C-alpha positions as CSV (number, residue, x, y, z in Angstrom):
1,M,12.9,6.5,30.7
2,T,15.2,5.7,28.0
3,P,13.6,5.2,24.2
4,E,14.7,1.5,24.6
5,E,13.2,1.1,28.0
6,G,9.8,2.7,26.5
7,L,10.3,0.3,23.5
8,R,10.0,-2.7,25.7
9,R,7.6,-1.7,28.5
10,F,5.0,0.0,26.1
11,W,4.9,-2.2,22.9
12,G,6.8,-5.3,24.0
13,Y,9.9,-5.3,21.6
14,D,13.6,-5.6,22.3
15,D,15.0,-3.9,19.1
16,F,14.1,-0.8,17.2
17,K,13.3,-1.4,13.4
18,P,15.8,0.6,10.5
19,L,16.4,4.1,11.8
20,Q,13.6,4.2,14.3
21,R,16.0,4.7,17.3
22,E,17.8,7.5,15.5
23,A,14.4,9.4,14.5
24,V,13.2,9.2,17.9
25,Q,16.3,10.6,19.5
26,A,16.3,13.6,16.6
27,A,12.6,14.4,18.0
28,L,13.9,14.1,21.8
29,A,17.1,16.3,21.1
30,G,14.4,18.8,19.4
31,R,15.9,18.6,16.3
32,D,13.5,18.7,12.9
33,C,13.3,15.5,10.5
34,L,12.0,13.8,7.8
35,V,11.2,10.1,7.8
36,V,10.6,8.1,5.1
37,L,10.1,4.7,5.6
38,P,8.3,2.0,3.9
39,T,4.9,0.6,5.0
40,G,5.3,-1.4,7.5
41,G,8.6,0.4,8.8
42,G,7.1,1.8,12.1
43,K,6.8,4.7,11.4
44,S,4.3,5.7,13.9
45,L,6.3,4.7,16.7
46,C,8.7,7.4,15.8
47,Y,6.2,9.9,16.9
48,Q,4.7,7.8,19.8
49,L,7.4,7.1,21.4
50,P,8.5,10.4,22.5
51,A,4.8,11.1,23.5
52,A,5.2,7.3,25.7
53,I,8.3,8.2,27.7
54,G,6.6,11.6,29.1
55,R,8.6,14.3,27.3
56,G,5.4,16.7,26.6
57,L,2.7,16.4,24.4
58,V,3.4,15.3,20.2
59,L,1.0,16.4,18.0
60,V,0.1,14.6,14.9
61,V,-1.1,15.7,11.7
62,S,-2.8,13.1,9.6
63,P,-5.6,13.6,6.9
64,L,-6.7,9.7,7.6
65,I,-9.7,10.5,9.4
66,A,-11.0,7.0,9.2
67,L,-7.8,5.6,11.0
68,M,-7.2,7.8,13.7
69,D,-10.0,5.9,15.9
70,D,-8.3,2.9,15.4
71,Q,-4.8,4.6,15.8
72,V,-5.8,6.1,19.4
73,A,-7.4,2.8,20.6
74,A,-3.8,1.0,19.5
75,A,-2.1,3.8,21.6
76,R,-4.1,3.8,24.4
77,E,-3.4,-0.3,24.6
78,A,-0.3,0.4,24.8
79,G,-0.7,2.4,27.7
80,L,-0.6,6.1,25.9
81,A,-2.6,8.8,26.8
82,A,-3.9,9.3,23.4
83,D,-7.2,11.6,21.9
84,A,-8.2,12.5,18.5
85,L,-9.8,15.6,17.0
86,H,-11.8,15.5,13.7
87,S,-14.9,15.9,11.5
88,N,-16.5,12.7,12.6
89,L,-16.1,12.9,16.3
90,D,-19.6,13.7,17.6
91,A,-20.0,16.5,20.5
92,A,-19.8,14.6,23.6
93,R,-16.2,12.9,22.6
94,R,-15.1,16.3,21.1
95,A,-15.5,17.9,24.3
96,D,-14.2,14.9,26.5
97,A,-11.0,15.7,24.1
98,Y,-10.6,19.0,25.0
99,R,-11.4,18.8,28.6
100,R,-8.2,16.2,28.4
101,L,-6.2,18.2,26.8
102,A,-6.6,21.6,28.7
103,R,-6.0,19.6,31.7
104,G,-3.0,18.5,30.5
105,E,-3.6,14.8,30.5
106,T,-3.3,14.3,26.9
107,A,-0.1,12.7,25.5
108,L,-0.7,12.1,22.1
109,L,-3.0,13.8,20.2
110,Y,-4.1,13.2,16.5
111,V,-5.7,15.9,14.3
112,S,-6.9,16.5,11.0
113,P,-5.3,19.7,9.1
114,E,-8.6,21.4,8.8
115,R,-9.2,20.9,13.0
116,L,-5.8,22.3,13.4
117,M,-6.5,25.5,11.6
118,M,-9.4,26.1,14.1
119,E,-9.3,28.7,16.4
120,G,-8.5,27.8,20.2
121,L,-6.7,24.1,19.7
122,L,-3.2,25.8,19.4
123,E,-3.9,27.9,22.5
124,D,-4.6,24.7,24.4
125,A,-1.4,22.7,23.1
126,S,1.1,25.3,22.5
127,A,2.5,25.2,26.3
128,R,3.4,21.6,26.3
129,L,3.9,20.9,22.7
130,V,7.4,19.4,21.8
131,L,6.9,17.5,18.7
132,V,4.4,18.2,15.6
133,A,4.4,15.4,13.7
134,V,2.8,15.9,9.9
135,D,2.0,12.2,8.4
136,E,1.2,11.2,5.0
137,A,4.0,14.5,4.2
138,H,4.0,13.9,0.7
139,C,0.4,15.6,0.4
140,V,2.3,18.7,0.9
141,S,4.1,18.3,-2.6
142,H,2.8,19.2,-6.3
143,W,5.2,16.4,-7.4
144,G,3.7,13.9,-4.8
145,H,0.9,11.5,-5.9
146,E,-1.5,12.9,-3.3
147,F,-1.2,16.3,-3.2
148,R,-3.4,17.9,-1.0
149,P,-3.7,22.0,-1.0
150,E,-4.9,22.4,2.9
151,Y,-1.1,21.0,3.5
152,R,0.5,24.5,2.0
153,K,-1.0,25.9,4.9
154,L,0.5,23.8,7.2
155,A,4.0,26.2,7.3
156,D,2.0,28.8,8.7
157,V,0.5,27.1,11.5
158,L,4.1,25.2,12.4
159,E,5.8,29.1,12.3
160,R,3.5,29.8,15.2
161,L,4.7,26.8,17.2
162,P,8.7,27.8,17.1
163,K,9.9,25.9,20.1
164,A,8.3,22.3,18.9
165,A,10.6,20.1,16.7
166,R,8.7,19.1,13.2
167,M,8.6,15.5,12.0
168,A,7.3,14.9,8.5
169,L,6.8,11.3,7.7
170,T,5.6,9.5,4.5
171,A,6.1,5.9,2.9
172,T,6.5,7.2,-0.5
173,A,8.6,10.2,-1.6
174,T,11.3,10.5,-4.5
175,P,14.4,12.7,-3.8
176,E,12.5,15.2,-5.6
177,V,9.3,15.1,-3.2
178,Q,11.7,14.7,-0.4
179,E,13.3,17.9,-1.0
180,D,9.7,19.7,-1.4
181,V,8.1,18.2,2.1
182,C,11.3,20.0,3.3
183,S,11.1,23.2,1.7
184,Q,7.4,23.7,1.8
185,L,7.1,22.4,5.4
186,K,9.9,24.5,6.4
187,L,11.9,21.9,8.1
188,R,15.1,23.8,10.2
189,H,18.2,22.1,9.0
190,P,16.3,18.6,9.2
191,A,18.2,15.0,9.8
192,R,17.0,12.9,7.3
193,F,16.2,9.3,7.8
194,V,15.4,7.5,4.5
195,G,15.2,3.9,4.7
196,H,15.3,1.5,1.9
197,P,11.8,1.4,0.2
198,D,12.0,-2.5,-0.7
199,R,9.8,-4.8,0.8
200,P,11.2,-8.1,0.3
201,N,8.5,-10.1,2.0
202,L,6.3,-9.1,-1.5
203,I,6.0,-10.8,-4.5
204,Y,5.4,-8.6,-7.3
205,R,3.6,-9.3,-10.5
206,A,2.7,-7.4,-13.4
207,F,0.8,-9.1,-16.3
208,Q,-1.4,-7.9,-19.5
209,R,-4.5,-7.7,-18.4
210,R,-6.8,-10.4,-20.7
211,D,-9.6,-12.0,-18.8
212,Q,-9.6,-9.8,-15.8
213,L,-12.2,-11.7,-13.4
214,A,-10.3,-15.1,-13.7
215,Q,-6.8,-13.5,-13.5
216,I,-8.3,-11.7,-10.1
217,L,-9.9,-15.3,-9.1
218,E,-6.6,-17.5,-9.8
219,V,-5.1,-15.4,-6.9
220,A,-7.7,-15.7,-4.4
221,R,-7.8,-19.2,-4.9
222,R,-4.0,-19.3,-4.6
223,N,-4.8,-17.6,-1.0
224,P,-8.0,-19.4,-0.1
225,G,-9.6,-17.5,2.9
226,A,-7.1,-14.8,3.4
227,G,-7.3,-11.2,3.2
228,G,-7.3,-9.4,0.3
229,I,-7.9,-6.0,-1.7
230,V,-8.7,-5.6,-5.4
231,Y,-8.7,-2.4,-6.6
232,A,-10.6,-1.2,-10.0
233,Q,-11.0,1.8,-11.7
234,T,-14.6,2.8,-11.9
235,R,-17.3,2.1,-9.4
236,K,-19.2,-0.1,-12.4
237,D,-15.8,-2.3,-12.1
238,V,-15.9,-2.8,-8.7
239,E,-19.7,-4.2,-8.6
240,R,-18.9,-6.2,-11.6
241,I,-15.8,-7.7,-10.1
242,A,-17.2,-8.1,-6.4
243,G,-20.0,-9.8,-8.0
244,G,-18.2,-12.2,-9.9
245,L,-16.2,-13.0,-7.0
246,K,-19.0,-13.3,-4.6
247,R,-20.3,-16.2,-7.5
248,A,-17.5,-18.0,-7.4
249,G,-17.6,-18.3,-3.5
250,V,-15.0,-15.6,-2.2
251,S,-16.1,-13.8,0.9
252,C,-16.1,-10.4,-0.6
253,A,-18.1,-7.0,-0.9
254,P,-17.8,-4.0,-3.1
255,Y,-16.7,-0.5,-1.7
256,H,-16.8,2.8,-3.6
257,A,-18.0,6.5,-3.3
258,G,-21.3,5.6,-4.7
259,L,-22.6,3.5,-2.0
260,P,-24.2,4.7,0.8
261,A,-22.5,5.6,3.7
262,E,-23.4,3.2,6.2
263,E,-22.9,0.3,3.6
264,R,-19.2,1.6,3.0
265,R,-18.8,2.0,6.7
266,R,-19.6,-1.8,7.3
267,T,-17.5,-2.8,4.9
268,Q,-14.6,-1.2,6.0
269,D,-15.4,-2.8,9.7
270,D,-15.7,-6.0,8.5
271,F,-12.7,-6.2,6.2
272,V,-10.4,-4.5,9.4
273,N,-11.8,-7.0,11.8
274,E,-11.6,-10.1,9.5
275,R,-15.1,-11.0,9.5
276,L,-14.4,-10.2,5.5
277,D,-11.7,-11.8,3.4
278,V,-11.5,-9.7,0.5
279,A,-12.9,-5.8,-0.3
280,V,-13.3,-4.9,-4.2
281,A,-12.7,-1.2,-4.3
282,T,-11.8,2.1,-5.7
283,I,-9.0,3.8,-4.3
284,A,-11.2,5.4,-1.8
285,F,-10.4,2.3,0.3
286,G,-7.4,1.6,1.9
287,M,-6.2,4.9,3.2
288,G,-7.8,4.1,6.7
289,I,-6.9,0.7,7.0
290,D,-4.6,-0.9,9.1
291,R,-4.9,-4.5,8.6
292,P,-1.4,-6.2,8.9
293,G,-2.4,-9.7,7.8
294,V,-3.8,-8.6,4.3
295,R,-2.4,-11.4,2.2
296,Y,-2.5,-10.3,-1.3
297,V,-3.3,-6.9,-3.4
298,V,-4.1,-6.9,-6.4
299,H,-4.7,-3.9,-9.3
300,A,-7.2,-4.7,-11.7
301,N,-6.7,-1.7,-13.7
302,T,-2.9,0.2,-13.6
303,P,-3.2,2.9,-10.9
304,R,-1.9,6.4,-11.6
305,S,1.8,6.4,-10.4
306,V,4.4,4.4,-9.0
307,E,4.2,6.1,-5.7
308,H,0.2,5.3,-5.6
309,Y,1.2,1.5,-6.6
310,Q,3.7,1.5,-3.8
311,Q,1.3,2.8,-1.4
312,E,-1.6,0.5,-2.3
313,S,0.1,-2.2,-2.9
314,G,2.1,-1.9,0.4
315,R,-1.2,-2.5,2.6
316,A,-0.5,-6.3,1.9
317,G,2.2,-8.2,4.0
318,R,2.3,-5.4,6.8
319,D,3.1,-8.3,9.2
320,G,6.3,-9.1,7.8
321,A,4.8,-12.3,6.4
322,S,5.2,-13.3,2.5
323,A,2.2,-11.6,0.6
324,E,1.7,-10.9,-3.2
325,C,0.6,-7.6,-5.1
326,V,-0.4,-8.2,-8.7
327,L,-0.8,-5.4,-11.4
328,L,-3.2,-6.1,-14.6
329,F,-1.9,-3.7,-17.3
330,A,-3.3,-2.1,-19.9
331,A,-2.4,1.2,-21.8
332,S,-5.8,2.1,-22.1
333,D,-5.4,2.6,-18.6
334,L,-3.4,5.6,-18.6
335,A,-5.2,7.3,-21.2
336,A,-8.3,7.0,-18.7
337,H,-6.3,8.5,-16.1
338,R,-5.5,10.9,-18.3
339,A,-8.7,12.0,-19.7
340,L,-9.7,12.1,-15.7
341,A,-7.2,14.3,-14.6
342,L,-8.4,17.1,-16.8
343,K,-11.8,16.5,-16.4
344,D,-12.0,20.0,-14.0
345,G,-10.4,21.7,-16.8
346,P,-6.6,22.6,-17.5
347,L,-4.1,21.9,-14.7
348,A,-1.1,23.9,-13.6
349,P,2.2,23.5,-16.4
350,E,3.6,21.9,-13.3
351,R,1.2,19.8,-11.9
352,R,0.1,18.4,-15.5
353,Q,4.2,17.7,-15.9
354,A,4.1,16.2,-13.0
355,I,0.8,13.8,-14.1
356,E,2.7,13.1,-17.4
357,R,5.6,11.9,-15.9
358,Q,3.7,9.6,-13.1
359,L,1.6,8.2,-16.0
360,R,5.0,7.5,-18.0
361,E,6.6,5.8,-15.0
362,I,3.7,3.0,-13.9
363,G,3.7,2.2,-17.5
364,R,7.2,1.7,-17.7
365,Y,7.1,-0.5,-14.2
366,A,3.9,-2.5,-16.0
367,V,5.6,-3.7,-19.0
368,S,9.4,-4.0,-18.4
369,P,10.6,-7.2,-18.2
370,V,12.8,-6.3,-15.4
371,C,13.1,-7.1,-11.9
372,R,10.1,-5.7,-10.2
373,H,12.0,-5.1,-6.8
374,R,14.5,-3.5,-8.6
375,L,12.8,-0.8,-10.7
376,L,10.9,0.1,-7.6
377,A,13.7,0.5,-5.4
378,E,15.4,2.9,-8.1
379,H,12.3,4.7,-9.0
380,F,12.9,6.0,-5.3
381,G,16.5,6.8,-5.5
382,A,17.7,3.8,-3.8
383,S,20.5,0.7,-5.3
384,Y,19.0,-2.5,-5.5
385,Q,21.3,-5.4,-4.1
386,G,18.9,-8.0,-4.2
387,D,20.1,-11.7,-3.5
388,S,21.5,-13.2,-6.7
389,M,19.8,-16.5,-6.0
390,R,16.9,-16.8,-3.8
391,Q,15.2,-19.8,-3.2
392,G,17.2,-21.4,-5.9
393,V,15.6,-18.6,-8.5
394,P,18.4,-15.9,-10.1
395,G,17.6,-12.4,-9.0
396,C,14.9,-11.5,-6.5
397,G,13.1,-14.9,-6.1
398,A,10.0,-12.6,-5.6
399,C,8.4,-11.2,-8.7
400,D,7.3,-13.0,-11.9
401,V,10.6,-11.8,-13.9
402,C,12.8,-13.4,-11.6
403,L,10.6,-16.5,-11.4
404,G,10.7,-16.9,-14.8
405,E,6.8,-16.2,-15.5
406,T,7.7,-13.3,-17.7
407,R,10.8,-13.5,-20.0
408,S,12.7,-11.0,-22.1
409,L,13.2,-10.9,-25.4
410,A,16.2,-11.3,-26.7
411,P,17.5,-7.7,-28.3
412,E,17.1,-9.1,-32.0
413,E,14.1,-10.4,-31.1
414,A,12.6,-7.7,-29.2
415,L,13.6,-5.1,-32.4
416,L,12.7,-7.1,-35.1
417,T,9.1,-7.6,-33.3
418,A,8.7,-4.1,-32.7
419,K,9.5,-3.4,-36.2
420,K,6.9,-5.8,-37.5
421,I,4.0,-3.8,-35.2
422,L,5.4,-0.5,-36.3
423,S,5.4,-1.2,-39.6
424,A,1.6,-2.3,-39.3
425,A,1.0,0.9,-37.3
426,W,2.4,3.0,-40.4
427,R,0.9,0.6,-43.1
428,A,-2.5,1.5,-41.0
429,R,-1.7,5.4,-41.8
430,G,-2.6,6.4,-38.0
431,R,-6.7,5.9,-38.9
432,F,-7.1,3.0,-36.9
433,G,-7.5,1.8,-33.2
434,A,-5.0,-0.4,-31.6
435,G,-7.2,-3.4,-31.9
436,Y,-7.4,-3.1,-35.5
437,V,-3.6,-3.0,-36.1
438,V,-3.7,-6.2,-33.6
439,N,-6.0,-8.0,-36.0
440,L,-4.0,-6.9,-38.9
441,L,-0.8,-8.4,-37.2
442,L,-2.3,-11.6,-36.3
443,G,-4.3,-12.1,-40.1
444,K,-7.8,-11.6,-38.7
445,A,-9.8,-9.9,-41.5
446,D,-13.4,-8.7,-41.0
447,E,-15.4,-6.6,-43.7
448,R,-13.8,-3.3,-42.9
449,M,-10.0,-4.9,-43.1
450,K,-11.3,-6.4,-46.4
451,R,-13.1,-3.4,-47.4
452,N,-9.9,-1.7,-47.1
453,G,-7.6,-4.2,-48.8
454,H,-5.3,-4.3,-45.7
455,D,-5.7,-7.9,-45.6
456,A,-3.6,-7.8,-48.8
457,L,-0.6,-6.1,-47.1
458,Q,2.5,-7.8,-46.7
459,V,2.2,-7.3,-42.6
460,F,-1.3,-8.9,-42.3
461,G,-1.1,-12.2,-40.3
462,L,2.8,-11.4,-39.6
463,L,2.6,-12.4,-36.0
464,K,-0.1,-14.7,-36.2
465,E,2.0,-17.7,-34.3
466,A,2.6,-15.4,-31.6
467,G,-0.8,-15.1,-30.4
468,E,-3.3,-12.1,-29.6
469,Q,-2.2,-11.9,-26.0
470,A,1.3,-11.6,-26.8
471,V,0.7,-8.9,-29.7
472,R,-1.5,-6.6,-27.3
473,S,1.1,-6.5,-24.5
474,W,4.1,-5.9,-27.5
475,T,1.7,-3.4,-28.6
476,D,1.2,-1.7,-25.2
477,Q,4.8,-2.2,-24.2
478,L,5.6,-0.1,-27.5
479,I,3.1,2.7,-26.4
480,V,4.5,2.6,-22.8
481,Q,8.1,3.0,-24.6
482,G,7.0,6.1,-26.8
483,F,7.1,4.1,-30.3
484,L,3.4,4.3,-31.0
485,E,0.8,6.5,-29.4
486,V,-2.6,6.5,-28.9
487,A,-4.2,10.1,-30.1
488,E,-7.7,11.1,-29.3
489,E,-9.7,12.0,-32.5
490,G,-13.4,12.2,-32.3
491,D,-14.9,9.5,-30.9
492,Y,-12.0,6.6,-31.2
493,P,-8.6,6.5,-29.6
494,L,-6.2,6.2,-32.8
495,L,-2.7,4.4,-33.2
496,R,0.0,6.1,-34.3
497,I,4.0,5.7,-34.7
498,T,6.2,8.7,-33.2
499,E,9.0,9.9,-34.4
500,A,11.1,7.6,-32.3
501,G,9.3,4.6,-33.4
502,Q,10.4,5.7,-36.9
503,A,13.7,6.1,-36.0
504,L,13.7,2.2,-34.3
505,C,12.8,1.3,-37.6
506,R,15.4,3.0,-39.3
507,D,17.7,0.9,-36.5
508,E,18.1,4.4,-34.1
509,G,17.3,3.3,-30.6
510,T,16.8,0.2,-28.6
511,V,13.6,-1.2,-27.5
512,R,12.8,-4.2,-24.3
513,L,9.5,-6.3,-24.6
514,G,8.8,-8.7,-22.3
515,A,6.4,-12.1,-23.1
516,P,4.7,-14.1,-20.6
517,A,7.0,-17.7,-20.0
518,P,5.2,-20.9,-21.8
519,Q,4.1,-22.8,-18.9
520,A,4.6,-19.9,-16.5
521,P,5.6,-22.2,-13.3
522,R,3.5,-19.3,-10.7
523,S,5.6,-20.8,-7.9
524,R,4.9,-18.9,-4.7
525,K,7.1,-18.1,-1.6
526,K,5.8,-20.1,1.2
527,A,4.1,-17.4,3.7
528,K,5.9,-17.5,7.5
529,V,5.2,-14.8,10.1
530,S,8.2,-13.0,11.1
531,G,9.0,-13.1,14.5
532,R,11.2,-14.8,16.9
533,S,9.6,-18.0,17.1
534,V,11.0,-18.4,13.4
535,A,14.6,-17.1,14.4
536,Q,14.5,-20.0,16.9
537,G,13.3,-22.5,14.4
538,Q,10.2,-23.5,16.8
539,A,7.3,-25.2,15.0
540,L,3.9,-23.5,14.6
541,D,1.2,-25.2,16.3
542,E,-1.4,-24.1,13.8
543,E,-4.3,-25.2,16.0
544,L,-3.5,-23.4,18.6
545,F,-2.6,-20.3,16.6
546,D,-6.5,-20.7,15.3
547,R,-7.4,-20.8,19.0
548,L,-5.7,-17.6,19.9
549,R,-7.2,-16.0,16.9
550,R,-10.6,-16.8,18.1
551,L,-9.8,-15.4,21.5
552,R,-8.4,-12.3,20.3
553,R,-11.5,-11.7,18.0
554,Q,-13.7,-12.2,21.2
555,I,-11.5,-9.5,23.0
556,A,-11.7,-7.2,20.1
557,E,-15.3,-7.6,19.6
558,T,-15.9,-7.0,23.3
559,L,-13.5,-3.9,23.0
560,G,-15.2,-2.6,19.6
561,V,-11.3,-2.7,18.3
562,P,-10.0,-4.2,15.4
563,P,-8.1,-7.6,16.4
564,Y,-4.8,-6.4,15.1
565,V,-5.2,-3.6,18.5
566,V,-5.3,-6.6,20.8
567,F,-2.5,-8.3,19.4
568,H,-0.7,-9.0,15.8
569,D,-0.5,-12.4,14.2
570,S,3.1,-12.5,14.7
571,A,2.6,-12.2,18.4
572,L,0.0,-15.2,18.2
573,A,2.5,-17.1,16.1
574,E,5.0,-16.7,18.5
575,M,2.7,-18.0,21.0
576,A,2.0,-20.8,19.4
577,A,5.3,-21.8,18.9
578,L,6.6,-21.2,22.2
579,K,3.7,-21.9,24.1
580,P,4.9,-20.1,27.2
581,G,3.5,-21.2,30.3
582,T,3.9,-18.1,32.6
583,L,3.2,-14.4,33.0
584,E,6.6,-14.1,32.8
585,A,7.6,-16.1,29.7
586,L,4.9,-14.6,27.9
587,R,6.1,-11.1,28.4
588,E,9.1,-12.5,26.4
589,V,7.3,-12.6,23.6
590,K,7.4,-9.6,20.8
591,G,4.8,-7.6,21.1
592,V,3.4,-8.1,24.8
593,G,3.7,-4.7,26.8
594,D,3.3,-4.0,30.4
595,R,-0.1,-3.1,30.0
596,K,-1.5,-5.9,27.2
597,L,0.2,-8.6,29.4
598,E,-1.6,-7.2,32.4
599,R,-5.1,-7.0,30.6
600,Y,-4.8,-10.4,28.1
601,G,-2.2,-12.3,29.8
602,A,-4.3,-14.5,31.8
603,A,-6.7,-15.1,29.2
604,F,-4.0,-16.1,26.6
605,L,-2.3,-18.2,29.5
606,E,-5.7,-20.4,29.6
607,A,-5.9,-20.5,26.2
608,M,-2.7,-22.2,25.5
609,R,-3.3,-24.5,28.3
610,G,-6.3,-25.7,25.8
611,S,-9.3,-24.1,27.7
612,G,-12.5,-23.6,26.7
613,L,-13.0,-19.9,26.7
614,N,-15.7,-17.5,27.1
615,I,-14.6,-13.6,27.8
616,Q,-16.7,-11.1,29.6
617,Q,-16.2,-7.7,29.7
618,S,-16.0,-6.0,33.5
619,G,-16.8,-2.8,33.0
620,S,-16.2,-0.7,30.1
621,P,-14.0,-1.1,27.3
622,Q,-11.4,1.4,28.5
623,S,-11.7,-0.1,31.8
624,L,-11.4,-3.6,30.6
625,N,-8.6,-5.3,33.4
626,P,-8.8,-8.0,34.2
627,L,-10.7,-9.7,31.2
628,K,-12.6,-12.5,33.2
629,V,-12.2,-15.8,31.6
630,E,-14.8,-18.7,32.2
631,T,-13.6,-22.1,31.1
């Protein structure tokens, strides 16, 4: 069976996504390779397809225990003999998996790094092993955003499997991290398949945080009833934001490590199974989430790095439809990340250097009045050739800068504004915090300011007309650009001018400042589901689409799997547009493979004919074939 035949038979697609075919061919040829594809780019197919077409056992090393069972369920639904071995399995399921592996029945095996180190596994697997795929491979690098020491031990394991090809996969890796991954995993003359990191279906917005809950609610109300994730920095923030959203009528639940395990499991299950619209969470949530139809991701606080942001925001729009990613920035977030990193003691110099660089870069992304798509692409070493005019809007047409929601100050205006703020910080002599300096510039004198005589300074009220939001934003932007610094002294963070700031006051250097545009348009591209239905110009029957979604949920609940394991929204949308009337016609819908056609085809045809449906299970979820349809 050729890769093209396997793609069609098991997954129901005629065409590969960029670089998938090349990665599959390299694996089948026994060649090591590095695969860097953005979220939604189809990394998993690069190692699943070699397993599907019967070339031997494929071993997948993944740290995402929460996701493994869903990945196994999805692989089995496509027709693959898949299993997982990790610490969350009960004894009976683990024994069954080992038994199938020993009998040579397993084609695709997911394992956690810790399980891979255990004695006995490699002996059972090595004879048939043709490929070892290391997912989330950036975890092996000190320069990566999720360094995991146990990943450094994988190279020793791989050395004991010299005949198996090696595939390292990740969605987020700078050129430096790519080199480190190849080195640490000892890839042998690897082929490199590095996709473009840009996600054109995502709308990126980065704003100064002012009224956090109101800003989050604004996003939720733009997407009523849609799936969304809100990331916050602390457990307290999570509880506060979730409570506020609930009071506003948003279907949501909190998720953080301080909650009981059962409550966390229920929240994750409800979100994945579309019984819950919004999860408000610390970053502990999401690494095991594969809900394709997430329409927005909001970072209520600044993430730790651009890599974290790319990965976390990338959980939106995995189905290819339009989605938005909003970052609410404050310079204090960066200080909090720095303090947290040092909480457990001094860091190795290279690790501290990496963290400082990551904080500078995410701050620069958040405040620079430059196309967000361009900034992200260039961070990962790719050039950005965005449309010069998309939907009548210059630039990418899909970020706050190019949509006119954030404007860039003219160079002369930016320099003059920066000098005013730097002068105020200088006059305060580094003895006060950012809030004090902002009030000084706004002309807001309290008793302390009057007592210090600062209400008589020339800088008092110098930026009164600009407004508090703009002055706070510009101050943060000068901190990120290194013209100001926040120094911890005692219990108070103090704002001080740096040598670079003093040089800028002497007209040595350049500065960029952005500000919210007056009456920002808040325009948004109309969401559409990617698929052949759009290409063929067929109108989507929304009523039928909703009916198919209800049927899918009923089947998923019967099987105990997430809805996307049955069919993605893109497949349902194509059905609702083309309305196939026979199994042969339904087979032409993208995402309908042979096994799914056999298991679900009759039920979905009945739904498209308008029948009321009641799906009953015949046997266990594994043996569900066919579905009994009662009308």
